[in-house]
CHARMM internal coordinates of N, CA and C (Angstrom, degrees):
IC EDIT
DIST 1 N 1 CA 1.4598
DIST 1 CA 1 C 1.5163
ANGL 1 N 1 CA 1 C 109.06
DIST 1 C 2 N 1.3164
ANGL 1 CA 1 C 2 N 114.61
DIHE 1 N 1 CA 1 C 2 N 120.12
DIST 2 N 2 CA 1.4851
ANGL 1 C 2 N 2 CA 120.19
DIHE 1 CA 1 C 2 N 2 CA 176.92
DIST 2 CA 2 C 1.5196
ANGL 2 N 2 CA 2 C 111.23
DIHE 1 C 2 N 2 CA 2 C -81.85
DIST 2 C 3 N 1.3246
ANGL 2 CA 2 C 3 N 113.33
DIHE 2 N 2 CA 2 C 3 N 145.40
DIST 3 N 3 CA 1.4362
ANGL 2 C 3 N 3 CA 118.72
DIHE 2 CA 2 C 3 N 3 CA 178.81
DIST 3 CA 3 C 1.5005
ANGL 3 N 3 CA 3 C 112.13
DIHE 2 C 3 N 3 CA 3 C -69.60
DIST 3 C 4 N 1.3281
ANGL 3 CA 3 C 4 N 119.59
DIHE 3 N 3 CA 3 C 4 N 144.86
DIST 4 N 4 CA 1.4559
ANGL 3 C 4 N 4 CA 123.45
DIHE 3 CA 3 C 4 N 4 CA 173.00
DIST 4 CA 4 C 1.5363
ANGL 4 N 4 CA 4 C 107.69
DIHE 3 C 4 N 4 CA 4 C -70.36
DIST 4 C 5 N 1.2790
ANGL 4 CA 4 C 5 N 119.97
DIHE 4 N 4 CA 4 C 5 N 122.48
DIST 5 N 5 CA 1.4580
ANGL 4 C 5 N 5 CA 124.38
DIHE 4 CA 4 C 5 N 5 CA -177.07
DIST 5 CA 5 C 1.5439
ANGL 5 N 5 CA 5 C 107.16
DIHE 4 C 5 N 5 CA 5 C -92.45
DIST 5 C 6 N 1.3179
ANGL 5 CA 5 C 6 N 116.14
DIHE 5 N 5 CA 5 C 6 N 87.86
DIST 6 N 6 CA 1.4979
ANGL 5 C 6 N 6 CA 124.52
DIHE 5 CA 5 C 6 N 6 CA -176.82
DIST 6 CA 6 C 1.5515
ANGL 6 N 6 CA 6 C 110.91
DIHE 5 C 6 N 6 CA 6 C -61.05
DIST 6 C 7 N 1.3318
ANGL 6 CA 6 C 7 N 116.63
DIHE 6 N 6 CA 6 C 7 N -31.34
DIST 7 N 7 CA 1.4906
ANGL 6 C 7 N 7 CA 120.33
DIHE 6 CA 6 C 7 N 7 CA -175.20
DIST 7 CA 7 C 1.5252
ANGL 7 N 7 CA 7 C 109.74
DIHE 6 C 7 N 7 CA 7 C -68.29
DIST 7 C 8 N 1.3197
ANGL 7 CA 7 C 8 N 120.32
DIHE 7 N 7 CA 7 C 8 N -16.04
DIST 8 N 8 CA 1.5090
ANGL 7 C 8 N 8 CA 121.30
DIHE 7 CA 7 C 8 N 8 CA 179.58
DIST 8 CA 8 C 1.5467
ANGL 8 N 8 CA 8 C 108.71
DIHE 7 C 8 N 8 CA 8 C -73.66
DIST 8 C 9 N 1.3306
ANGL 8 CA 8 C 9 N 116.17
DIHE 8 N 8 CA 8 C 9 N -30.11
DIST 9 N 9 CA 1.5131
ANGL 8 C 9 N 9 CA 117.97
DIHE 8 CA 8 C 9 N 9 CA -179.26
DIST 9 CA 9 C 1.5316
ANGL 9 N 9 CA 9 C 111.04
DIHE 8 C 9 N 9 CA 9 C -93.85
DIST 9 C 10 N 1.3208
ANGL 9 CA 9 C 10 N 118.74
DIHE 9 N 9 CA 9 C 10 N -27.07
DIST 10 N 10 CA 1.4873
ANGL 9 C 10 N 10 CA 118.80
DIHE 9 CA 9 C 10 N 10 CA -179.58
DIST 10 CA 10 C 1.5254
ANGL 10 N 10 CA 10 C 106.01
DIHE 9 C 10 N 10 CA 10 C -152.04
DIST 10 C 11 N 1.3338
ANGL 10 CA 10 C 11 N 116.92
DIHE 10 N 10 CA 10 C 11 N 96.69
DIST 11 N 11 CA 1.4986
ANGL 10 C 11 N 11 CA 120.88
DIHE 10 CA 10 C 11 N 11 CA -177.71
DIST 11 CA 11 C 1.5176
ANGL 11 N 11 CA 11 C 112.74
DIHE 10 C 11 N 11 CA 11 C -71.70
DIST 11 C 12 N 1.3607
ANGL 11 CA 11 C 12 N 119.33
DIHE 11 N 11 CA 11 C 12 N -4.52
DIST 12 N 12 CA 1.4285
ANGL 11 C 12 N 12 CA 120.10
DIHE 11 CA 11 C 12 N 12 CA -179.39
DIST 12 CA 12 C 1.5678
ANGL 12 N 12 CA 12 C 113.91
DIHE 11 C 12 N 12 CA 12 C -100.59
DIST 12 C 13 N 1.3333
ANGL 12 CA 12 C 13 N 115.40
DIHE 12 N 12 CA 12 C 13 N 4.91
DIST 13 N 13 CA 1.5028
ANGL 12 C 13 N 13 CA 118.03
DIHE 12 CA 12 C 13 N 13 CA 176.33
DIST 13 CA 13 C 1.4887
ANGL 13 N 13 CA 13 C 111.93
DIHE 12 C 13 N 13 CA 13 C -57.73
DIST 13 C 14 N 1.3119
ANGL 13 CA 13 C 14 N 116.99
DIHE 13 N 13 CA 13 C 14 N 134.81
DIST 14 N 14 CA 1.4586
ANGL 13 C 14 N 14 CA 123.16
DIHE 13 CA 13 C 14 N 14 CA -179.19
DIST 14 CA 14 C 1.5448
ANGL 14 N 14 CA 14 C 112.33
DIHE 13 C 14 N 14 CA 14 C -104.30
DIST 14 C 15 N 1.3143
ANGL 14 CA 14 C 15 N 117.31
DIHE 14 N 14 CA 14 C 15 N -18.88
DIST 15 N 15 CA 1.4738
ANGL 14 C 15 N 15 CA 119.25
DIHE 14 CA 14 C 15 N 15 CA 179.52
DIST 15 CA 15 C 1.5087
ANGL 15 N 15 CA 15 C 110.34
DIHE 14 C 15 N 15 CA 15 C -160.52
DIST 15 C 16 N 1.3087
ANGL 15 CA 15 C 16 N 114.21
DIHE 15 N 15 CA 15 C 16 N 158.93
DIST 16 N 16 CA 1.4906
ANGL 15 C 16 N 16 CA 121.45
DIHE 15 CA 15 C 16 N 16 CA 172.92
DIST 16 CA 16 C 1.4773
ANGL 16 N 16 CA 16 C 108.69
DIHE 15 C 16 N 16 CA 16 C -160.16
DIST 16 C 17 N 1.3075
ANGL 16 CA 16 C 17 N 116.43
DIHE 16 N 16 CA 16 C 17 N 166.13
DIST 17 N 17 CA 1.4770
ANGL 16 C 17 N 17 CA 122.60
DIHE 16 CA 16 C 17 N 17 CA 174.44
DIST 17 CA 17 C 1.5370
ANGL 17 N 17 CA 17 C 105.38
DIHE 16 C 17 N 17 CA 17 C -100.75
DIST 17 C 18 N 1.3127
ANGL 17 CA 17 C 18 N 113.77
DIHE 17 N 17 CA 17 C 18 N 144.44
DIST 18 N 18 CA 1.4669
ANGL 17 C 18 N 18 CA 118.80
DIHE 17 CA 17 C 18 N 18 CA 178.84
DIST 18 CA 18 C 1.5301
ANGL 18 N 18 CA 18 C 110.38
DIHE 17 C 18 N 18 CA 18 C -150.04
DIST 18 C 19 N 1.2823
ANGL 18 CA 18 C 19 N 116.88
DIHE 18 N 18 CA 18 C 19 N 157.19
DIST 19 N 19 CA 1.4474
ANGL 18 C 19 N 19 CA 124.15
DIHE 18 CA 18 C 19 N 19 CA 179.76
DIST 19 CA 19 C 1.5452
ANGL 19 N 19 CA 19 C 108.28
DIHE 18 C 19 N 19 CA 19 C -104.83
DIST 19 C 20 N 1.3213
ANGL 19 CA 19 C 20 N 118.36
DIHE 19 N 19 CA 19 C 20 N 145.78
DIST 20 N 20 CA 1.4425
ANGL 19 C 20 N 20 CA 123.15
DIHE 19 CA 19 C 20 N 20 CA 178.05
DIST 20 CA 20 C 1.5341
ANGL 20 N 20 CA 20 C 104.67
DIHE 19 C 20 N 20 CA 20 C -80.26
DIST 20 C 21 N 1.3647
ANGL 20 CA 20 C 21 N 114.91
DIHE 20 N 20 CA 20 C 21 N 130.01
DIST 21 N 21 CA 1.4782
ANGL 20 C 21 N 21 CA 121.80
DIHE 20 CA 20 C 21 N 21 CA 176.30
DIST 21 CA 21 C 1.5214
ANGL 21 N 21 CA 21 C 108.62
DIHE 20 C 21 N 21 CA 21 C -95.61
DIST 21 C 22 N 1.3228
ANGL 21 CA 21 C 22 N 117.27
DIHE 21 N 21 CA 21 C 22 N -41.47
DIST 22 N 22 CA 1.4781
ANGL 21 C 22 N 22 CA 119.33
DIHE 21 CA 21 C 22 N 22 CA 177.92
DIST 22 CA 22 C 1.5242
ANGL 22 N 22 CA 22 C 110.01
DIHE 21 C 22 N 22 CA 22 C -159.87
DIST 22 C 23 N 1.3520
ANGL 22 CA 22 C 23 N 113.92
DIHE 22 N 22 CA 22 C 23 N 159.69
DIST 23 N 23 CA 1.4989
ANGL 22 C 23 N 23 CA 122.01
DIHE 22 CA 22 C 23 N 23 CA 175.45
DIST 23 CA 23 C 1.5198
ANGL 23 N 23 CA 23 C 105.94
DIHE 22 C 23 N 23 CA 23 C -132.78
DIST 23 C 24 N 1.3285
ANGL 23 CA 23 C 24 N 114.88
DIHE 23 N 23 CA 23 C 24 N 128.90
DIST 24 N 24 CA 1.4724
ANGL 23 C 24 N 24 CA 122.41
DIHE 23 CA 23 C 24 N 24 CA 173.63
DIST 24 CA 24 C 1.5048
ANGL 24 N 24 CA 24 C 108.63
DIHE 23 C 24 N 24 CA 24 C -134.05
DIST 24 C 25 N 1.3227
ANGL 24 CA 24 C 25 N 117.28
DIHE 24 N 24 CA 24 C 25 N 118.37
DIST 25 N 25 CA 1.4716
ANGL 24 C 25 N 25 CA 120.14
DIHE 24 CA 24 C 25 N 25 CA -177.41
DIST 25 CA 25 C 1.5142
ANGL 25 N 25 CA 25 C 110.34
DIHE 24 C 25 N 25 CA 25 C 54.66
DIST 25 C 26 N 1.3193
ANGL 25 CA 25 C 26 N 114.20
DIHE 25 N 25 CA 25 C 26 N -116.69
DIST 26 N 26 CA 1.5035
ANGL 25 C 26 N 26 CA 120.06
DIHE 25 CA 25 C 26 N 26 CA -178.06
DIST 26 CA 26 C 1.5089
ANGL 26 N 26 CA 26 C 110.70
DIHE 25 C 26 N 26 CA 26 C -103.71
DIST 26 C 27 N 1.3514
ANGL 26 CA 26 C 27 N 119.02
DIHE 26 N 26 CA 26 C 27 N 13.08
DIST 27 N 27 CA 1.4401
ANGL 26 C 27 N 27 CA 121.51
DIHE 26 CA 26 C 27 N 27 CA -177.93
DIST 27 CA 27 C 1.5281
ANGL 27 N 27 CA 27 C 110.21
DIHE 26 C 27 N 27 CA 27 C -108.26
DIST 27 C 28 N 1.3017
ANGL 27 CA 27 C 28 N 117.17
DIHE 27 N 27 CA 27 C 28 N 134.08
DIST 28 N 28 CA 1.4232
ANGL 27 C 28 N 28 CA 125.75
DIHE 27 CA 27 C 28 N 28 CA 177.44
DIST 28 CA 28 C 1.5344
ANGL 28 N 28 CA 28 C 111.01
DIHE 27 C 28 N 28 CA 28 C -117.88
DIST 28 C 29 N 1.3170
ANGL 28 CA 28 C 29 N 118.96
DIHE 28 N 28 CA 28 C 29 N 130.38
DIST 29 N 29 CA 1.4527
ANGL 28 C 29 N 29 CA 121.63
DIHE 28 CA 28 C 29 N 29 CA 179.94
DIST 29 CA 29 C 1.5790
ANGL 29 N 29 CA 29 C 104.65
DIHE 28 C 29 N 29 CA 29 C -112.44
DIST 29 C 30 N 1.3426
ANGL 29 CA 29 C 30 N 114.22
DIHE 29 N 29 CA 29 C 30 N 129.39
DIST 30 N 30 CA 1.4256
ANGL 29 C 30 N 30 CA 121.86
DIHE 29 CA 29 C 30 N 30 CA 179.28
DIST 30 CA 30 C 1.5461
ANGL 30 N 30 CA 30 C 109.96
DIHE 29 C 30 N 30 CA 30 C -106.71
DIST 30 C 31 N 1.3624
ANGL 30 CA 30 C 31 N 116.49
DIHE 30 N 30 CA 30 C 31 N 162.92
DIST 31 N 31 CA 1.4833
ANGL 30 C 31 N 31 CA 118.91
DIHE 30 CA 30 C 31 N 31 CA 175.68
DIST 31 CA 31 C 1.5054
ANGL 31 N 31 CA 31 C 113.08
DIHE 30 C 31 N 31 CA 31 C -75.93
DIST 31 C 32 N 1.3345
ANGL 31 CA 31 C 32 N 118.53
DIHE 31 N 31 CA 31 C 32 N -19.26
DIST 32 N 32 CA 1.4730
ANGL 31 C 32 N 32 CA 123.24
DIHE 31 CA 31 C 32 N 32 CA 175.52
DIST 32 CA 32 C 1.5206
ANGL 32 N 32 CA 32 C 110.54
DIHE 31 C 32 N 32 CA 32 C -153.98
DIST 32 C 33 N 1.2895
ANGL 32 CA 32 C 33 N 117.41
DIHE 32 N 32 CA 32 C 33 N 155.68
DIST 33 N 33 CA 1.4256
ANGL 32 C 33 N 33 CA 122.67
DIHE 32 CA 32 C 33 N 33 CA -176.64
DIST 33 CA 33 C 1.5320
ANGL 33 N 33 CA 33 C 113.72
DIHE 32 C 33 N 33 CA 33 C -149.08
DIST 33 C 34 N 1.3561
ANGL 33 CA 33 C 34 N 115.07
DIHE 33 N 33 CA 33 C 34 N 151.53
DIST 34 N 34 CA 1.4642
ANGL 33 C 34 N 34 CA 120.43
DIHE 33 CA 33 C 34 N 34 CA 170.17
DIST 34 CA 34 C 1.5004
ANGL 34 N 34 CA 34 C 110.66
DIHE 33 C 34 N 34 CA 34 C -108.24
DIST 34 C 35 N 1.3432
ANGL 34 CA 34 C 35 N 117.59
DIHE 34 N 34 CA 34 C 35 N -3.64
DIST 35 N 35 CA 1.4599
ANGL 34 C 35 N 35 CA 121.17
DIHE 34 CA 34 C 35 N 35 CA 178.23
DIST 35 CA 35 C 1.5106
ANGL 35 N 35 CA 35 C 112.15
DIHE 34 C 35 N 35 CA 35 C -74.41
DIST 35 C 36 N 1.3645
ANGL 35 CA 35 C 36 N 115.45
DIHE 35 N 35 CA 35 C 36 N 126.01
DIST 36 N 36 CA 1.4554
ANGL 35 C 36 N 36 CA 119.66
DIHE 35 CA 35 C 36 N 36 CA 175.58
DIST 36 CA 36 C 1.5330
ANGL 36 N 36 CA 36 C 109.23
DIHE 35 C 36 N 36 CA 36 C -86.19
DIST 36 C 37 N 1.3477
ANGL 36 CA 36 C 37 N 118.31
DIHE 36 N 36 CA 36 C 37 N 133.50
DIST 37 N 37 CA 1.4801
ANGL 36 C 37 N 37 CA 119.92
DIHE 36 CA 36 C 37 N 37 CA -170.58
DIST 37 CA 37 C 1.5194
ANGL 37 N 37 CA 37 C 113.34
DIHE 36 C 37 N 37 CA 37 C -76.54
DIST 37 C 38 N 1.2952
ANGL 37 CA 37 C 38 N 122.24
DIHE 37 N 37 CA 37 C 38 N -14.86
DIST 38 N 38 CA 1.4361
ANGL 37 C 38 N 38 CA 122.06
DIHE 37 CA 37 C 38 N 38 CA 174.56
DIST 38 CA 38 C 1.5552
ANGL 38 N 38 CA 38 C 113.55
DIHE 37 C 38 N 38 CA 38 C 107.68
DIST 38 C 39 N 1.3419
ANGL 38 CA 38 C 39 N 118.79
DIHE 38 N 38 CA 38 C 39 N -56.34
DIST 39 N 39 CA 1.4953
ANGL 38 C 39 N 39 CA 120.82
DIHE 38 CA 38 C 39 N 39 CA 179.08
DIST 39 CA 39 C 1.5456
ANGL 39 N 39 CA 39 C 111.63
DIHE 38 C 39 N 39 CA 39 C 52.20
DIST 39 C 40 N 1.3081
ANGL 39 CA 39 C 40 N 117.43
DIHE 39 N 39 CA 39 C 40 N 48.38
DIST 40 N 40 CA 1.4297
ANGL 39 C 40 N 40 CA 120.38
DIHE 39 CA 39 C 40 N 40 CA 176.47
DIST 40 CA 40 C 1.5536
ANGL 40 N 40 CA 40 C 115.75
DIHE 39 C 40 N 40 CA 40 C 95.37
DIST 40 C 41 N 1.2984
ANGL 40 CA 40 C 41 N 116.94
DIHE 40 N 40 CA 40 C 41 N -18.52
DIST 41 N 41 CA 1.4290
ANGL 40 C 41 N 41 CA 122.82
DIHE 40 CA 40 C 41 N 41 CA 176.34
DIST 41 CA 41 C 1.5324
ANGL 41 N 41 CA 41 C 110.33
DIHE 40 C 41 N 41 CA 41 C -104.76
DIST 41 C 42 N 1.3185
ANGL 41 CA 41 C 42 N 117.08
DIHE 41 N 41 CA 41 C 42 N -169.25
DIST 42 N 42 CA 1.4125
ANGL 41 C 42 N 42 CA 119.74
DIHE 41 CA 41 C 42 N 42 CA 177.61
DIST 42 CA 42 C 1.5382
ANGL 42 N 42 CA 42 C 112.21
DIHE 41 C 42 N 42 CA 42 C -67.42
DIST 42 C 43 N 1.3380
ANGL 42 CA 42 C 43 N 116.87
DIHE 42 N 42 CA 42 C 43 N 131.79
DIST 43 N 43 CA 1.4526
ANGL 42 C 43 N 43 CA 121.12
DIHE 42 CA 42 C 43 N 43 CA 177.70
DIST 43 CA 43 C 1.5124
ANGL 43 N 43 CA 43 C 110.47
DIHE 42 C 43 N 43 CA 43 C -90.41
DIST 43 C 44 N 1.3480
ANGL 43 CA 43 C 44 N 115.42
DIHE 43 N 43 CA 43 C 44 N 163.20
DIST 44 N 44 CA 1.4458
ANGL 43 C 44 N 44 CA 120.47
DIHE 43 CA 43 C 44 N 44 CA 178.97
DIST 44 CA 44 C 1.5527
ANGL 44 N 44 CA 44 C 111.40
DIHE 43 C 44 N 44 CA 44 C -71.56
DIST 44 C 45 N 1.3171
ANGL 44 CA 44 C 45 N 115.00
DIHE 44 N 44 CA 44 C 45 N 152.12
DIST 45 N 45 CA 1.4556
ANGL 44 C 45 N 45 CA 120.68
DIHE 44 CA 44 C 45 N 45 CA 174.19
DIST 45 CA 45 C 1.5317
ANGL 45 N 45 CA 45 C 106.37
DIHE 44 C 45 N 45 CA 45 C -130.36
DIST 45 C 46 N 1.3205
ANGL 45 CA 45 C 46 N 113.55
DIHE 45 N 45 CA 45 C 46 N 155.73
DIST 46 N 46 CA 1.5036
ANGL 45 C 46 N 46 CA 117.59
DIHE 45 CA 45 C 46 N 46 CA -177.66
DIST 46 CA 46 C 1.5322
ANGL 46 N 46 CA 46 C 107.51
DIHE 45 C 46 N 46 CA 46 C 177.95
DIST 46 C 47 N 1.3207
ANGL 46 CA 46 C 47 N 112.88
DIHE 46 N 46 CA 46 C 47 N -157.64
DIST 47 N 47 CA 1.4487
ANGL 46 C 47 N 47 CA 121.91
DIHE 46 CA 46 C 47 N 47 CA 178.93
DIST 47 CA 47 C 1.5023
ANGL 47 N 47 CA 47 C 111.37
DIHE 46 C 47 N 47 CA 47 C -133.07
DIST 47 C 48 N 1.3464
ANGL 47 CA 47 C 48 N 114.79
DIHE 47 N 47 CA 47 C 48 N 154.74
DIST 48 N 48 CA 1.4627
ANGL 47 C 48 N 48 CA 122.14
DIHE 47 CA 47 C 48 N 48 CA 169.12
DIST 48 CA 48 C 1.4947
ANGL 48 N 48 CA 48 C 106.69
DIHE 47 C 48 N 48 CA 48 C -118.50
DIST 48 C 49 N 1.3453
ANGL 48 CA 48 C 49 N 115.10
DIHE 48 N 48 CA 48 C 49 N 132.64
DIST 49 N 49 CA 1.4745
ANGL 48 C 49 N 49 CA 121.95
DIHE 48 CA 48 C 49 N 49 CA 178.24
DIST 49 CA 49 C 1.4977
ANGL 49 N 49 CA 49 C 109.06
DIHE 48 C 49 N 49 CA 49 C -112.68
DIST 49 C 50 N 1.3192
ANGL 49 CA 49 C 50 N 114.99
DIHE 49 N 49 CA 49 C 50 N 133.33
DIST 50 N 50 CA 1.4385
ANGL 49 C 50 N 50 CA 121.52
DIHE 49 CA 49 C 50 N 50 CA 171.46
DIST 50 CA 50 C 1.5091
ANGL 50 N 50 CA 50 C 108.15
DIHE 49 C 50 N 50 CA 50 C -137.24
DIST 50 C 51 N 1.3589
ANGL 50 CA 50 C 51 N 114.11
DIHE 50 N 50 CA 50 C 51 N 110.14
DIST 51 N 51 CA 1.4622
ANGL 50 C 51 N 51 CA 116.42
DIHE 50 CA 50 C 51 N 51 CA -175.97
DIST 51 CA 51 C 1.5146
ANGL 51 N 51 CA 51 C 110.08
DIHE 50 C 51 N 51 CA 51 C 62.86
DIST 51 C 52 N 1.3374
ANGL 51 CA 51 C 52 N 117.30
DIHE 51 N 51 CA 51 C 52 N -128.83
DIST 52 N 52 CA 1.4199
ANGL 51 C 52 N 52 CA 121.27
DIHE 51 CA 51 C 52 N 52 CA 179.47
DIST 52 CA 52 C 1.5279
ANGL 52 N 52 CA 52 C 112.58
DIHE 51 C 52 N 52 CA 52 C -90.48
DIST 52 C 53 N 1.3049
ANGL 52 CA 52 C 53 N 118.62
DIHE 52 N 52 CA 52 C 53 N -0.93
DIST 53 N 53 CA 1.4922
ANGL 52 C 53 N 53 CA 123.11
DIHE 52 CA 52 C 53 N 53 CA -178.36
DIST 53 CA 53 C 1.5139
ANGL 53 N 53 CA 53 C 109.73
DIHE 52 C 53 N 53 CA 53 C -90.02
DIST 53 C 54 N 1.3393
ANGL 53 CA 53 C 54 N 115.98
DIHE 53 N 53 CA 53 C 54 N 144.21
DIST 54 N 54 CA 1.4601
ANGL 53 C 54 N 54 CA 122.12
DIHE 53 CA 53 C 54 N 54 CA 172.21
DIST 54 CA 54 C 1.5413
ANGL 54 N 54 CA 54 C 108.70
DIHE 53 C 54 N 54 CA 54 C -129.32
DIST 54 C 55 N 1.3477
ANGL 54 CA 54 C 55 N 114.92
DIHE 54 N 54 CA 54 C 55 N 133.65
DIST 55 N 55 CA 1.4621
ANGL 54 C 55 N 55 CA 121.24
DIHE 54 CA 54 C 55 N 55 CA -178.45
DIST 55 CA 55 C 1.5560
ANGL 55 N 55 CA 55 C 109.94
DIHE 54 C 55 N 55 CA 55 C -122.06
DIST 55 C 56 N 1.3352
ANGL 55 CA 55 C 56 N 116.68
DIHE 55 N 55 CA 55 C 56 N 129.16
DIST 56 N 56 CA 1.4411
ANGL 55 C 56 N 56 CA 121.60
DIHE 55 CA 55 C 56 N 56 CA 175.43
DIST 56 CA 56 C 1.4878
ANGL 56 N 56 CA 56 C 111.50
DIHE 55 C 56 N 56 CA 56 C -77.66
DIST 56 C 57 N 1.3382
ANGL 56 CA 56 C 57 N 114.85
DIHE 56 N 56 CA 56 C 57 N 136.07
DIST 57 N 57 CA 1.5276
ANGL 56 C 57 N 57 CA 120.21
DIHE 56 CA 56 C 57 N 57 CA -179.04
DIST 57 CA 57 C 1.5005
ANGL 57 N 57 CA 57 C 104.50
DIHE 56 C 57 N 57 CA 57 C -118.18
END
COOR INIT
IC SEED 1 N 1 CA 1 C
IC BUILD
C-alpha cells in the first residue's frame, strides 16, 4: 500500500494526521504524508508527534 502523497495536491500543508502502516528498524511508513522526499534536491524536515513524544524528521 503506497502512502497518499498530500504534498502533490497542496505543497503548503503544514500538518496532517496519519496512521502508521509499518515500522522497520528506524523507518516508519504512514498511510499519508506531507513530507516531500527530495529527489536530488533538499528534502523536507519537520517533526512527528505521537502523544507526548516528538520525533525530528
